C-alpha positions in Angstrom: -0.2 0.1 0.0 1.2 3.7 -0.8 0.7 6.3 1.7 -0.8 9.4 1.0 -4.3 10.0 -0.4 -4.9 10.6 -3.8 -6.0 14.0 -4.9 -8.1 14.3 -8.1 -8.0 17.1 -10.2 -9.9 18.7 -13.1 -8.1 20.0 -16.1 -7.8 23.3 -14.8 -6.4 22.5 -11.5 -4.2 20.2 -13.3 -3.0 22.9 -15.1 -3.1 25.3 -12.1 -0.9 22.7 -10.3 1.5 21.9 -12.9 2.2 25.8 -13.7 2.9 26.5 -10.5 5.0 23.9 -9.4 7.1 24.4 -12.7 7.7 27.9 -11.4 8.4 27.4 -7.8 10.9 24.6 -9.0 12.7 26.8 -11.4 13.3 29.4 -8.3 14.4 26.5 -6.1 15.4 23.3 -7.7 16.0 21.3 -4.6 11.9 21.3 -3.9 11.6 18.0 -4.2 8.0 18.3 -3.7 7.1 20.9 -6.4 9.4 18.7 -8.8 7.4 15.9 -8.0 3.8 17.5 -8.5 5.0 18.6 -11.7 6.1 15.0 -12.6 2.5 13.9 -12.0 0.3 16.3 -13.5 2.2 16.9 -16.5 3.2 12.6 -16.8 0.1 10.7 -16.9 0.6 9.9 -20.8 4.0 8.7 -20.1 3.1 6.8 -17.0 0.4 5.1 -19.0 3.0 4.3 -21.3 5.3 2.9 -18.9 2.8 0.8 -17.2 1.7 -1.1 -20.4 5.4 -2.1 -20.9 6.1 -3.3 -17.7 2.9 -5.6 -18.1 4.5 -6.5 -21.3 7.8 -7.6 -19.2 8.4 -10.8 -17.1 10.2 -8.5 -14.5 7.7 -5.4 -14.8 4.9 -8.0 -14.4 6.3 -9.5 -11.2 7.6 -5.6 -10.1 3.6 -4.5 -10.4 2.3 -7.7 -9.1 4.4 -7.6 -6.0 5.0 -4.0 -5.9 8.2 -3.7 -3.9 8.5 -0.5 -1.8 12.4 1.0 -1.4 11.7 1.7 2.0 14.6 1.3 4.5 12.5 -1.8 6.0 12.9 -3.6 2.7 16.3 -2.5 1.3 18.3 -2.2 4.7 20.0 -5.8 3.7 22.2 -4.1 1.2 24.6 -2.8 3.9 25.4 -6.2 5.0 26.0 -7.3 1.3 29.7 -8.1 -0.4 31.2 -5.0 -1.5 31.3 -5.7 -5.6 28.0 -6.0 -5.3 25.0 -3.5 -7.0 23.4 -3.5 -3.8 26.3 -2.8 -1.4 27.3 0.1 -4.3 23.5 1.4 -3.9 24.1 1.1 0.3 27.9 3.3 -0.2 25.9 5.8 -2.3 23.2 6.2 0.4 25.5 6.1 3.1 28.1 8.6 1.7 25.5 11.0 1.5 23.5 10.5 4.1 20.3 9.6 2.4 17.1 7.8 3.5 14.9 5.8 1.2 12.0 6.6 3.2 12.2 10.6 2.3 10.6 10.6 -1.1 7.3 12.4 -1.2 4.1 10.7 -1.6 2.7 10.6 -5.4 -0.9 12.5 -4.8 -2.0 13.4 -8.1 -3.1 10.1 -10.5 -6.1 8.8 -11.3 -5.8 5.3 -10.3 -3.7 3.0 -7.8 -1.6 1.2 -10.5 -0.6 4.2 -12.0 0.3 6.0 -8.2 2.0 3.0 -7.8 4.2 3.4 -11.4 4.6 7.1 -10.3 6.2 6.0 -7.0 8.3 3.2 -8.3 9.7 5.5 -11.0 10.6 8.0 -7.9 12.1 5.2 -5.7 14.4 3.6 -8.2 16.0 7.3 -8.9 19.1 6.6 -6.6 19.3 3.1 -8.3 20.0 4.8 -11.5 22.3 7.0 -9.6 24.3 4.0 -8.5 24.3 2.2 -11.8 25.3 5.3 -13.9 28.0 6.6 -11.5 26.2 10.2 -11.4 27.2 12.7 -8.7 24.0 14.2 -7.2 25.3 17.9 -7.6 22.9 20.1 -10.2 24.9 19.2 -13.1 24.4 15.2 -12.2 20.7 15.5 -11.4 20.6 17.1 -14.6 22.2 14.3 -16.7 20.3 11.4 -14.8 17.1 13.6 -15.8 18.0 13.5 -19.5 18.3 9.6 -18.9 15.2 9.5 -17.5 13.3 11.5 -20.1 14.6 8.6 -22.9 13.6 6.2 -20.8 10.1 7.6 -19.9 9.5 10.5 -21.8 8.1 12.7 -18.9 7.6 16.1 -20.0 9.0 17.2 -16.1 12.9 15.5 -17.1 13.3 17.8 -19.8 11.5 21.0 -18.3 14.0 19.8 -15.2 17.1 20.1 -17.5 16.1 23.1 -19.1 15.9 24.4 -15.2 19.1 23.1 -14.0 21.2 24.7 -17.3 19.7 28.0 -16.9 21.3 28.0 -13.2 24.6 26.6 -14.4 27.8 28.7 -14.4 29.8 29.0 -18.0 32.1 26.6 -16.9 29.4 24.0 -15.9 27.3 24.9 -18.7 30.3 23.9 -21.1 31.5 20.5 -19.5 27.6 19.6 -19.6 27.3 20.1 -23.1 30.5 18.6 -23.8 30.5 15.5 -21.8 27.1 14.7 -19.9 24.5 15.7 -22.4 25.9 13.4 -25.3 26.8 10.5 -23.0 23.1 10.7 -21.0 21.0 10.7 -24.4 23.5 7.6 -25.5 23.4 6.1 -22.3 19.5 6.5 -21.6 18.7 5.0 -25.4 21.3 1.9 -25.1 20.3 0.5 -21.9 17.3 -1.7 -21.1 13.7 -0.6 -20.4 14.9 0.4 -16.7 11.7 0.8 -15.2 11.2 -3.0 -16.2 14.1 -4.2 -14.0 13.4 -5.9 -10.3 15.8 -4.0 -8.9 16.2 -5.6 -5.2 16.3 -9.4 -6.7 19.7 -8.4 -8.1 21.0 -6.7 -5.3 23.2 -9.9 -4.5 24.7 -9.5 -8.2 28.0 -8.2 -9.2 27.4 -4.2 -10.0 29.5 -4.5 -13.2 27.5 -7.6 -14.4 24.2 -6.0 -13.9 25.7 -2.8 -15.8 26.6 -5.4 -18.6 23.5 -7.6 -18.4 21.3 -3.8 -18.8 23.4 -2.1 -21.0 24.3 0.5 -18.5 26.9 3.0 -19.6 28.5 4.5 -16.5 29.7 8.5 -17.0 32.4 8.8 -18.4 36.0 9.2 -16.6 36.4 12.7 -18.4 33.4 14.0 -17.0 34.5 13.5 -13.3 38.0 13.6 -13.1 39.3 16.0 -10.4 39.4 19.2 -12.1 36.3 18.5 -13.6 34.3 17.9 -10.6 35.7 21.1 -8.9 33.5 23.2 -11.0 30.4 21.2 -10.4 30.0 22.8 -6.9 27.9 19.8 -5.1 24.6 21.0 -4.4 23.0 19.7 -0.8 20.7 17.2 -0.8 18.9 15.3 -4.1 16.3 16.6 -6.5 14.0 13.6 -7.2 
């Protein structure tokens, strides 16, 4: 069961929430609640397509049937896995940033329970994708992951987040993003498997590099994260969504 009551909106209300969320997120892109509301109010057609793809996939159907949640009580065992595993890499990613899987805002604006779960799943696997692609959680890293998410799900919110992020870049950050991160993210998002159809929790105990190869994951190139490049990124506190 997903906590949080669904709120039904008519067309005008949906447009108003979308506009207000977009405006607020541009002012402060760290407002995960606004980014989440924007994704829900503009993303129903995209989530419908994701749902149909999940129903056509063996692992995707298992996810829809069992509805796993990425919360502490479900993924806490990742901290005890061998260091080479995907689960351990995820635990290091979360622990090194003092992140909790329980911090995600609830889904409020989807029409059905099934779509609510798909939207929540897309939100909760975000940190799995950070781990798999090796992306940092500063503004430039989050913007790059939003490009991959757009390639995977065609959510309008993802592209709006990229536009908002690049507006806030310094000239040096913008040059780095478009030289290294953006073309890599386009290619990485198109080449990998349908990541919404993966039952990640079943692969926690498998070697990280093995699952990357199996799913066609291209980690962020070393040139983009070498020390002199990383100094230009100015890490953002927290994560976006």
